[in-house]
C-alpha positions in Angstrom: 131.0 157.4 -148.5 129.5 158.2 -145.4 125.6 157.6 -145.2 123.4 160.3 -144.3 120.0 159.8 -142.5 117.5 162.3 -143.9 114.6 163.5 -142.0 111.9 161.6 -141.5 113.7 158.2 -141.8 114.0 156.2 -139.4 117.7 156.0 -137.1 119.1 152.3 -137.9 119.0 151.2 -134.2 122.3 149.7 -133.0 122.7 146.1 -131.8 122.1 145.4 -128.6 120.6 148.5 -127.5 116.9 148.1 -126.5 114.4 150.5 -125.8 114.9 151.8 -121.8 112.3 150.6 -119.1 111.6 153.8 -117.7 111.1 155.3 -121.1 108.6 152.9 -122.2 107.0 153.3 -119.2 106.2 157.0 -119.6 105.2 156.6 -123.1 102.7 154.2 -121.9 101.5 156.7 -119.1 101.2 159.3 -121.7 99.1 157.2 -123.9 96.9 155.6 -120.9 96.4 159.2 -119.4 95.8 159.9 -115.4 98.7 158.1 -113.8 98.0 155.0 -111.5 97.6 157.6 -108.2 94.9 159.1 -109.1 91.8 156.6 -108.6 93.3 156.7 -104.6 93.2 160.9 -104.6 90.0 160.7 -106.1 88.5 158.2 -103.4 89.8 160.6 -100.9 88.1 163.5 -102.6 84.9 161.5 -102.0 85.5 160.7 -98.3 85.5 164.4 -97.9 82.9 165.6 -99.5 80.7 162.6 -97.3 82.0 164.1 -94.3 80.9 167.4 -95.4 77.7 166.3 -96.0 76.9 165.1 -92.5 77.0 168.7 -91.7 73.2 170.4 -91.8 74.6 173.6 -92.2 76.1 172.5 -95.8 72.2 171.5 -96.5 70.9 173.4 -99.6 69.4 176.9 -97.9 70.0 176.3 -94.5 72.6 178.7 -93.7 70.4 181.6 -95.9 67.8 180.4 -93.3 69.8 180.8 -90.6 71.5 183.9 -91.2 67.8 185.5 -91.6 66.9 183.9 -88.5 70.1 185.6 -86.1 69.7 189.1 -88.1 66.3 189.3 -87.1 67.1 189.1 -83.7 69.9 192.0 -83.8 68.5 195.0 -81.6 69.4 198.1 -84.0 69.0 200.2 -81.0 71.3 198.7 -79.0 73.8 196.9 -81.7 73.3 199.1 -84.9 73.5 198.2 -88.0 75.3 194.8 -89.0 78.8 195.0 -90.1 79.6 191.0 -91.1 78.4 187.4 -90.8 80.6 184.7 -89.8 80.4 180.8 -89.2 83.4 179.8 -86.4 83.8 177.0 -83.6 84.1 178.5 -80.4 86.6 176.4 -77.7 85.5 177.1 -74.4 87.7 176.7 -71.1 87.2 172.9 -71.0 88.4 172.9 -74.7 85.1 172.0 -75.8 84.1 173.2 -80.1 81.2 174.3 -80.1 78.9 175.5 -83.8 78.3 179.3 -83.4 77.5 181.8 -86.0 78.7 185.5 -84.9 77.8 188.9 -86.3 79.8 192.3 -85.9 77.6 195.0 -86.0 78.2 198.8 -85.4 78.4 198.5 -81.7 78.4 194.6 -80.9 79.7 191.2 -80.9 76.5 188.6 -81.2 77.3 185.1 -80.6 74.7 182.7 -81.2 74.1 178.8 -80.8 71.9 178.2 -83.3 70.3 174.7 -83.9 70.7 173.8 -87.8 68.3 170.9 -87.5 65.3 172.7 -86.1 66.0 176.5 -87.4 66.2 178.3 -84.2 68.3 179.9 -82.0 69.1 178.8 -78.7 71.3 181.9 -76.7 72.5 184.5 -78.1 76.0 186.6 -76.2 76.0 190.1 -76.6 79.6 191.3 -75.8 79.9 195.3 -76.2 82.4 196.4 -78.3 83.4 199.2 -76.4 84.7 197.0 -73.5 86.8 194.8 -75.6 90.1 195.5 -74.7 92.5 192.9 -75.9 92.4 190.3 -78.6 94.9 187.3 -79.0 95.5 185.5 -82.1 97.9 182.1 -82.4 98.6 178.6 -81.3 96.6 176.7 -78.5 98.6 175.4 -75.9 98.0 173.5 -72.5 99.6 172.6 -69.5 103.1 171.1 -69.6 101.2 167.4 -68.6 98.2 167.6 -70.2 97.1 164.9 -72.8 95.3 167.5 -74.5 96.5 169.1 -77.8 94.9 171.0 -80.5 95.9 171.8 -84.3 95.6 174.8 -86.2 95.3 178.2 -84.8 92.5 180.2 -83.0 91.8 184.2 -81.6 90.7 184.8 -78.1 89.1 188.4 -77.6 88.9 189.9 -73.8 86.6 192.4 -72.4 87.3 192.5 -68.5 90.9 192.1 -67.6 90.4 193.2 -64.5 88.4 190.0 -63.8 90.1 186.8 -63.2 87.8 183.6 -63.3 87.2 182.0 -59.7 88.2 178.8 -58.8 84.7 177.6 -59.1 84.5 179.1 -62.8 87.3 177.1 -63.9 86.4 173.8 -62.4 82.9 173.8 -63.6 82.5 172.6 -67.5 79.0 174.4 -67.9 80.6 178.0 -66.4 79.2 180.9 -68.6 80.9 183.9 -66.4 84.5 184.1 -68.1 85.8 187.6 -69.6 87.1 185.6 -72.9 86.0 183.7 -75.7 88.0 182.2 -78.0 87.4 180.6 -81.6 89.3 178.6 -84.1 87.9 177.3 -87.6 85.1 175.8 -88.6 85.5 172.1 -90.1 83.3 173.5 -93.1 86.1 175.8 -94.2 87.1 174.0 -97.2 83.6 172.9 -98.6 83.5 175.8 -100.9 84.8 179.6 -101.6 81.7 181.2 -99.7 82.3 178.8 -96.7 85.9 179.8 -96.9 85.2 183.2 -96.7 82.9 182.5 -93.9 85.2 181.0 -91.8 88.3 182.9 -92.5 89.1 183.8 -89.0 92.2 186.1 -89.8 89.8 188.5 -91.7 87.4 188.2 -88.9 90.1 189.4 -86.5 90.7 192.1 -88.5 87.0 193.5 -89.3 86.7 192.7 -85.4 89.5 195.2 -84.3 88.6 197.8 -86.7 85.0 197.5 -85.4 85.8 197.7 -81.8 88.2 200.5 -82.4 85.5 202.4 -83.9 83.2 201.8 -80.8 86.0 203.0 -78.3 86.4 206.3 -80.4 82.4 206.6 -80.6 81.4 205.4 -76.9 84.5 205.8 -74.4 84.3 204.6 -70.8 85.1 206.2 -68.0 87.9 205.1 -65.9 89.0 202.4 -68.6 92.2 202.8 -71.9 90.4 203.1 -75.1 91.6 201.3 -77.7 92.1 197.4 -78.9 95.5 196.0 -78.1 96.1 192.9 -80.4 98.9 190.3 -79.5 100.4 187.3 -81.4 100.8 184.5 -78.7 100.1 181.4 -77.6 96.0 180.9 -76.5 96.5 178.8 -73.2 93.5 176.4 -72.1 93.8 175.4 -68.6 93.0 171.6 -68.6 95.0 168.5 -68.5 92.8 165.2 -69.1 89.9 166.4 -70.5 88.2 163.0 -71.8 84.6 165.0 -71.6 86.3 167.3 -74.7 88.4 164.1 -76.3 85.3 162.5 -76.8 83.3 165.3 -77.9 85.6 167.0 -80.4 86.3 163.5 -82.2 82.8 162.7 -82.4 82.4 166.6 -83.1 79.4 166.4 -80.7 79.4 170.5 -80.7 77.9 170.1 -84.4 74.7 170.1 -85.6 75.3 166.9 -87.9 73.8 163.4 -89.0 75.4 160.5 -86.9 74.0 157.0 -88.7 70.3 157.3 -88.2 69.8 160.5 -85.8 70.7 163.8 -86.7 71.7 166.6 -83.7 
């Protein structure tokens, strides 16, 4: 007569059969809670938060004050109404990153160099939207034998396709007469949902294109083809060595942030 094992009764264990080590380790992991890799992930998160806190733009109330300050500088007769506000990183022709606040208005693209330490605007670059003729977006590219590289994507805005930078401007790291401006993501874009929205370069490009198309329709420039051409292509940076930009970008010298006992 065969033995029937009832419900709730333990099954007789066959001699010589032991519990698999993998099963015991899984049970211990379930009983003990978090896997052993969690402390490492937690440390990485704390390190990222520490790096973010060094940026002055993340200090409580700083961004709100900065936005109020730059909005007060908008000339409504020239620029029109404010459409959107953005936090970006400008990439100049020598590959230097620079922290920027940007406003899109009815008639202008306003790029502000703002001091988040002293709460003041140092410089405003006004670009008429009806002059913007091309927007390129994609990865940054460098000459074949350049020692530099840049991860991530960006965008470049052109407003005078007929004018090329002079030889002197190309070799002058402080030249500001270029007929284009380039942007990439700000490093704090992952700090919170609000900063993710402020630093969203794809949405920024879409809104800029829409505003520029409207400006072309309302204020066409005589003798100039109206409309904005949007291209998905590499963004060239014509620099080979770039020791200054390498050192500056590695140390985030273009951003207002705490640096040991100093903040600038």
